[in-house]
C-alpha positions as CSV (number, residue, x, y, z in Angstrom):
1,M,74.2,-52.3,28.7
2,K,75.6,-51.5,25.3
3,K,74.9,-47.8,25.8
4,L,76.7,-47.9,29.2
5,L,79.8,-49.4,27.6
6,I,79.7,-46.8,24.8
7,F,79.4,-44.1,27.4
8,V,82.3,-45.4,29.5
9,G,84.4,-45.8,26.4
10,V,83.7,-42.2,25.4
11,I,84.7,-41.0,28.9
12,V,87.9,-43.1,28.8
13,V,88.9,-41.8,25.4
14,F,88.2,-38.2,26.5
15,C,90.3,-38.7,29.7
16,L,93.2,-40.2,27.7
17,Y,93.0,-37.4,25.2
18,S,93.1,-34.8,28.0
19,I,96.1,-36.4,29.7
20,V,98.1,-36.7,26.4
21,S,97.2,-33.2,25.4
22,N,98.3,-31.7,28.8
23,E,101.5,-33.7,28.7
24,M,102.3,-32.4,25.2
25,E,101.6,-28.8,26.3
26,L,103.9,-29.1,29.3
27,R,106.7,-30.6,27.1
28,A,106.2,-27.8,24.5
29,M,107.0,-25.2,27.1
30,A,110.5,-26.7,27.5
31,T,111.3,-24.9,24.2
32,V,111.6,-21.2,23.4
33,E,109.0,-21.6,20.7
34,G,106.6,-23.3,23.1
35,R,107.0,-20.6,25.7
36,E,106.6,-17.9,23.1
37,K,103.3,-19.5,22.0
38,V,102.0,-19.3,25.5
39,I,103.0,-15.6,25.8
40,R,101.3,-14.9,22.4
41,E,98.0,-16.1,23.8
42,K,98.0,-12.8,25.7
43,Y,100.2,-10.6,23.5
44,E,99.7,-11.5,19.9
45,D,103.0,-10.4,18.4
46,A,105.3,-11.1,21.4
47,V,108.8,-12.3,20.7
48,I,111.1,-13.7,23.4
49,T,114.4,-11.7,23.3
50,A,116.3,-13.3,26.2
51,E,115.9,-15.8,29.0
52,K,117.5,-16.5,32.3
53,E,117.2,-19.5,34.7
54,L,116.5,-19.1,38.4
55,E,116.4,-22.3,40.5
56,G,114.9,-24.2,37.6
57,Y,112.4,-21.5,36.7
58,I,112.7,-19.8,33.3
59,I,112.3,-16.1,33.1
60,S,111.5,-15.1,29.5
61,A,111.9,-11.4,28.6
62,F,109.8,-10.5,25.5
63,D,109.1,-7.6,23.2
64,V,105.7,-6.6,21.9
65,G,105.0,-4.2,19.1
66,G,107.4,-2.5,16.8
67,T,106.0,-4.6,13.9
68,P,104.5,-3.0,10.8
69,G,100.9,-2.1,11.4
70,H,101.2,-2.2,15.2
71,S,99.7,1.0,16.6
72,V,101.4,1.1,20.0
73,L,105.0,2.0,21.0
74,E,107.4,-0.9,21.3
75,E,106.8,-2.5,24.7
76,H,108.4,-5.3,26.8
77,G,107.7,-7.5,29.7
78,Y,108.5,-10.9,31.1
79,A,106.9,-14.3,31.8
80,V,107.9,-17.0,34.3
81,F,107.7,-20.7,33.6
82,K,108.0,-23.1,36.5
83,P,109.5,-26.6,36.3
84,I,107.1,-29.5,36.7
85,A,109.4,-32.4,36.0
86,E,112.4,-33.1,33.8
87,G,111.9,-31.4,30.5
88,K,108.4,-30.1,31.4
89,Y,107.4,-26.6,32.3
90,D,104.1,-24.8,33.1
91,F,103.2,-21.2,32.8
92,K,103.4,-19.3,36.2
93,T,102.9,-15.6,35.6
94,Y,103.3,-12.5,33.4
95,S,104.6,-9.1,34.2
96,I,102.8,-5.9,33.2
97,V,103.9,-4.7,29.7
98,V,105.4,-1.2,29.5
99,E,107.2,1.0,27.0
100,K,110.8,-0.2,26.3
101,Y,112.4,2.8,27.9
102,R,110.8,1.9,31.3
103,L,111.8,-0.7,33.8
104,V,109.7,-3.8,34.4
105,S,109.9,-5.3,37.9
106,G,108.1,-7.9,39.9
107,Y,108.9,-10.8,42.3
108,L,109.0,-14.5,42.3
109,R,108.6,-16.7,45.3
110,I,110.2,-20.2,45.1
111,P,107.7,-22.6,46.7
112,D,109.0,-24.8,49.6
113,S,112.0,-22.5,50.1
114,E,110.0,-19.4,50.8
115,I,112.7,-17.3,49.2
116,D,111.5,-14.3,47.3
117,Y,113.4,-12.8,44.4
118,D,113.0,-9.4,42.7
119,I,113.0,-9.6,38.9
120,Y,114.0,-6.5,36.8
121,V,113.9,-6.3,33.1
122,C,115.6,-3.2,31.6
123,K,115.7,-2.7,27.8
124,K,116.7,0.9,27.7
125,E,119.9,1.5,25.7
126,G,122.9,2.4,27.6
127,I,121.9,1.3,31.1
128,E,124.8,-0.5,32.6
129,Y,123.5,-1.3,36.1
130,L,120.6,-0.8,38.5
131,D,121.0,0.7,42.0
132,V,118.3,-0.9,44.2
133,I,117.6,0.5,47.7
134,R,115.0,-1.1,49.9
135,R,113.8,0.5,53.1
136,D,111.4,-0.5,55.8
137,T,108.3,1.6,55.2
138,Y,107.6,2.2,58.9
139,T,111.0,2.8,60.3
140,G,112.9,4.0,57.3
141,E,115.7,1.6,58.1
142,L,117.8,0.5,55.2
143,L,117.1,-3.1,54.5
144,Q,119.0,-3.7,51.3
145,H,121.2,-1.8,48.9
146,E,122.3,-3.7,45.8
147,K,124.1,-2.8,42.5
148,L,122.8,-5.1,39.8
149,Y,124.8,-5.2,36.6
150,L,122.8,-6.0,33.5
151,D,124.1,-8.7,31.1
152,D,123.0,-9.1,27.5
153,S,119.7,-10.5,28.6
154,G,118.6,-7.2,30.3
155,I,117.3,-9.4,33.2
156,A,118.6,-8.8,36.7
157,I,117.6,-10.8,39.7
158,M,118.0,-9.9,43.4
159,K,117.2,-12.1,46.4
160,Q,115.0,-10.2,48.9
161,D,116.9,-10.0,52.1
162,P,115.6,-9.5,54.7
163,V,111.8,-9.7,54.2
164,V,109.6,-7.4,56.3
165,W,105.9,-6.8,56.1
166,A,106.1,-3.4,54.4
167,W,109.0,-1.9,52.4
168,E,109.6,0.6,49.7
169,T,112.0,0.1,46.9
170,K,113.8,2.8,44.9
171,T,115.5,1.7,41.7
172,T,117.7,3.9,39.5
173,G,119.5,2.9,36.3
174,Y,123.0,4.2,35.5
175,D,124.9,4.3,32.3
176,A,128.6,3.4,32.0
177,E,129.7,7.0,33.1
178,G,127.6,6.8,36.2
179,N,124.8,9.1,35.0
180,P,121.5,8.3,36.6
181,D,118.2,7.5,34.8
182,D,114.9,7.2,36.7
183,L,113.5,4.5,34.3
184,W,110.0,5.1,35.6
């Protein structure tokens, strides 16, 4: 009987430790430092450079490389953190990481609303705005044409409208004088 009580006690302590540890981790992601720590689990020397909020989600743009002894070109990407409860976030997804002169893009679906957003992160110097053209792959019909101006964060967000099964997107960056840059 004594062994059973010890066994149950150990299980209870382990469960309480897991709950408290998980709670602390979710609260830690409410800070830039906490989110940066999560990103560094994948990219050792990542540094969050800007953030933007979208319907409670936090999009963190980050840089990788460019530090002494780092052998690759300076790169960048983004991570998305979803809200769990007041003051608590959980990691949702990473983007691919590319050279800083290239555009990073992806999408985010907001659960329950079934709204999709395109996320663009542009770190190339001199790019003022992105021209995004979306066409239906099968018919060639123009679905969406948006001009997305970049703020200091370098993060641009566009609601997908309308959504079809297959589409192609062409994105071109422009400087202040209207000169195009492919960014790919």
